[in-house]
N, C-alpha and C positions, 0 to 999 in steps of 0.2 A: 504494500500500500504506500502511495507516495505521501511525502510530507504535506504537499498541497491539499490532498484529500483530508488529511488529519486536521488541518488548520482552517479549512474553508468555513465561512460563516453560514453556508447553506445548511450545515449540520448542527448549528447551534440551536438551543431551545429558544422559543419566542413566546411572547404574550399576545393574545388577541382578545381584547376585553378581559373577561374573567377566565378565559381559557388559557391553559398552559400547553403549548404545542412542542413536540419533541424535536422538531426541525423546521426549517423555513421553506420547505418545498410543499407546494400546494398542487393537488391534482385539479386541473382546470375542468370546468363542465364540458362534456363531450356528448353530443347527440349520437346515440347508437341504435335507435329504433328497435329496441328489444322488449318494449311493453306490449300488453295486449291491445287489441283493436279499440277497446274502450278505455285505454289509458291506465290500466292497473299494472304496476310493476310485476314482472314475472319472477319466479324464484331464482332463475339464472342470474338476474341482476344482483341479487344478494351475494352470490358467489363472486361475481366480477368485482364488486366494490370491496368485499372483504379481502380479496387477494391484494388489494392496493392500500390496505389500511396502514402501512408504514409511512405514508405521506403525512406531513405535519397536519394538513387539513385536506379533506376531500370536499370539493364543491360538486354535488351531484348534478346530473344533466338537466338541461332546460325542460321545465315542467309547466304545463299550461294551467292557469288559475280559473279558466272557464272554457266552455265548449267552443265558442267562436274564436278564441285565441289560439286554437291548435294549428300548428304549422304543417306537419307532415304525418303520414300514417305511423302508427305504433309509437307515438310520443307519449311519455307518461303525463299524467294529470294529477291534480290535487283539489278536486271540488266535490268529492263525495266520500262516504265512509269506506267504500271498497278501495279507493285510492289510498286512504290513510292506512288501512290494513296491509296493503301491498308494500307500501314504503316502510312500515314498521318492521317487516321482515328484513328489509335491507339495512336499516339503521341498527337493528339488533345484531345482525351478523358482523357489521363493521365494528360496533362497540365491543363485541366479544373478541374481536381480533386486535383490539387496542386502538382503534381509529376514532377520528372525530369528523363529523359531517355537517356541512351546510347544504341547503338545496337552492338551486337557481330557479326563480320564477320568471317565466317568459310568456308574453302575449305576442303573437306573430304579427298582428296588424294586417297589412296588405299581403304578408307572406302566409297565405292560407288559400284554401280552395273549397268550393261547395262539394266537389267530389269526395273530399276528405271529411268535412264536418256537416254537410247538408245545409250550411249557412253561408250567406254572403259575407266575406271578410269586412271588418271594420277598420278604419284608418283615420288619421287626422283630416285627410282630404281625399277626394276621388282620383288619386293618381295610381294607375295600375303598376304592378310589378312588371317590368318590361321583358322578363325572361320566362322560361318555362318552369314549372314547379312539379315536384313528384307527388302523385296522388295514388290511391288504391287502383286506379284505372290507367296507370302509366303517366308519362310526362304530359302535362297540359299547359297551355298558355296561361299566364297570370290573368286574373280578372280585375275589373275595376272595382275597388272596394267602396263601400258606402261610407260617406263622411259621418263621423260620430257626432251625435248631438251632445250638448253639454250634460244632459242627464246621463247619457251613456258613458261619457268620460268619467263622471263622478261614480257611477255604479261599477265601472271597471276598476277604479282605485279601491273600492270596497271589496271587489273580488280578489284583488291582490292581498288585501289585509286578511280576508277570510282564509285564503290559501296559506298565508303565513301562520295563522293560528293552527291550522290543520298540520302544517309541517312540524311545529313544536309538539303537537299531540302524537305525531308519527315518530318522534324520537330524534329529530334534527336539533342541532344546537342553535341554528339560526338560518336565515335565508339571504340569498343574494338577489336583488332586483336587477333584471337584465335590461340595461339601457343601451345596449351596443348592437353591432353586427346587423343593422338594418331592420330590426324588429320594431314593435309599436312605439316604445318610448324613444328610440333613436329616430323614428319617423317624425315624431313631434319636434325633436330638436333641430331637424334640418329644414332650411327654407326651400329646399327642392321638393320635399314630400309633404311639407306642411304649408299650405297656401291659405290658411284660415285668416279671417280678418277680425275674429272676436278675441276674447281674452286669452285664448289658447294658441294664438298665432301671431304673425306679424313681427313684432319686436322680439329681441332676445329674451326679455323678461316674460313675454307671452309664450314663446316656444319652450322655455324650460319649466313652465308652470306645471304641466302634467307630470313630468319626472319628479318634481319636488313634492307634489301632492301624493303621488303613489308612495314615495319613500316615507313621507310623513304618516300616511295611513298605516303602512306596514309597521313603522316604529311605534306608533300608538298601540297597535294590536299586540305586539310581542316584546316591546322594549327596544330602544335604539341600539343597545349594546349587542343585540342579536341580528343586526341588519347590515348588509353591505350593498354597494351599488357598483355595477360593472359599466364602464364607458369605453368608447372606441373612437376617439377624435380622429376624423379624417379617414377612417377605415371604409373601404368600398365594398365590403361583403354585401351580398343580396342587392346589388345594383344601387347601393346607397351613394349619395353625393351630398357634400356639405361645402358651403362657400365661405363660412365665417367662423371656423372653429376657434380662432384666436379670441373671439368675443364670447361665443356660447359657453365653452367649457370653463373658463374662469368664473363666469357668472353662475353657472350651475354649482361649481365647487364652493363658491362663496355663499350661495344660498343654503348649502347643507353643512357647512363647516362647523357650525355651532350646535348641531343636532345630536351629538354624542354617538354617532354611528360606529360600528365595529371597524369598517374598512371601506376604502375605495379601491376598485380593481380596474387597472388600466390595461387595455388590450393592445398588443403589438407595440409595446412601449420601447422608445428609443432614448437612451440617456443623453444623446447629443441634441435632441429636439428641444428648442426653447419652451414649447408648450408643456412638455413633460416636466421640465425643471420648474416651471411656474406652478404646475399642479402640485408637485411635491412641496414647494415652498408654502403654498396656500392651504394644503390639507393638513389638519392637525393630528389626525389619527393614523392608524396603520394604513400603509399603501401596499397593495399587492400589484406587482408588475408582471405582465405576460410578455416575454421578449419577442421582438420582431424577428422571426426566423423564416427561412425560405419556404415559399408555398406557391404552387403545389409540388415543387421539387422536393426530393427527400431531405430529411433532417440532416444537420451536420452530425458527424460521427459521435460527438460528445452529447448529443441530444439537446443541446442548448445550454450546456453548463457554462461555457465561457460568457455567453450573453447574459446569463443569470448573474454571474459574478460581477459583471460590469454594472448591472442594475442595482445590485446591493451596494456597490461602491458609490452609486449616484443617489442613494437615499431610500431605495425601496426597502421595505421591511420583510416582505415575503415574496416568493417567486412562484408563479403558476406555470406549469408545463402541461401540454395536452397530449400530443402524439407520443411523446416519450413515455408517459404513464400508460397510454393505451397499449403499447407494445411491450412494456416492461413492468409487470406487477411488482417487482422488487427494485424499482428504479432507484430508490434511496440508497439501497445497498450497492447497486451497480455503480452509482456515482461515487459513493464512499470508497469503493475499491478501485475506481478507475477501470472498471471491467467493460468489455464490449457490450453494446446494446443490441437487442433484437430489432430487426427492421420491421417497419409498419406494413402490414398486409392490407393495403388500401381497398382491395376488392371485397374485403369482408367488413369494412367499416360500418356500413349502414344496413341493419337488418340481418336476419338469419338466426342461427343458434350459437353453439359453443365455438364453432370454427372462426378463428380470428377474433375471438371475444374472451373466452376463459381458458384457452389452450396455449397461451404464450408460455414458454419455459422460464424457469427461475434458476438462479445460480445454485450450485452445490454449496452447502454450508462451508464457511471458512474453516480451515484446519487450525486448531490451536496447538502451538508447539508444546511438546511434552516437557514437563519439568525434569531437571536432572539433579 
């Protein structure tokens, strides 16, 4: 084992609110499409997450707080008792393996389809997703969403809060509100997808309002120290475009800085980017940084470790990794030993059973030298 591995801050314990984490590595939320058709987590999901319980924190995959918010087929949900029961199996398995879990809550907004939900997607404005979307009936063109009424905006915030309460009942330590990657909250933040002229659009203060209200509703429901927010300034996933990130995200961070939240989670973080440095300076609590790694090309051989170390040096408190955890249940130990990583089998990423999900190999136990 190298001296660098022994001294790396990645393996130091960390605090996250009241939680004591054994290391600074976070398993990022990763959509895997292994829930049932009605959103109930399947037993194999308990195996998958328990295998990765050595992460300092697991943030479980994007989970819809209501029916219309569902993005793709076989996405987990959390709006009825069956969903709670299914997730309780998962959190129980992870806790028994020594792990700690948050759950990400995600409303898809325009990233949805009637073939999947039986409902017309809702969004801040009737701006269609310009690409095709996966449905139970194959790939279909995006549809024009229906513009949300103010009453629907407020009821959606309540749905996030209700799902957060169910998450705690299901055994999660907290929830992450998904404000990134082109989904509903991100759509409100962008002046490209949000063309409203009422209090939820137009100005920067109008466009951040929904995000703030959702976070506040969730914090009121379960306590702010159990709540994180994920953001993705300038990220173009799901055909997202933003023209004024240098104004929107400092305003959003400023509006939430005094709320006592557990963390802010920045996607594709670059320590050289001025906006990242400003967010770090303005955010008073824990910052989880997800490094900007090549995509869709393969991961670097170190799984992102070098990028993670740079982000820690730039002020991040915790580092989230996605694909590296997907393919390496024992990622923490592999990084600790500087051992080779399993390659990601992309063809088995979305949907299916154990293949490419729970069958990735782990290292043999390290041999302890015999005493003489």
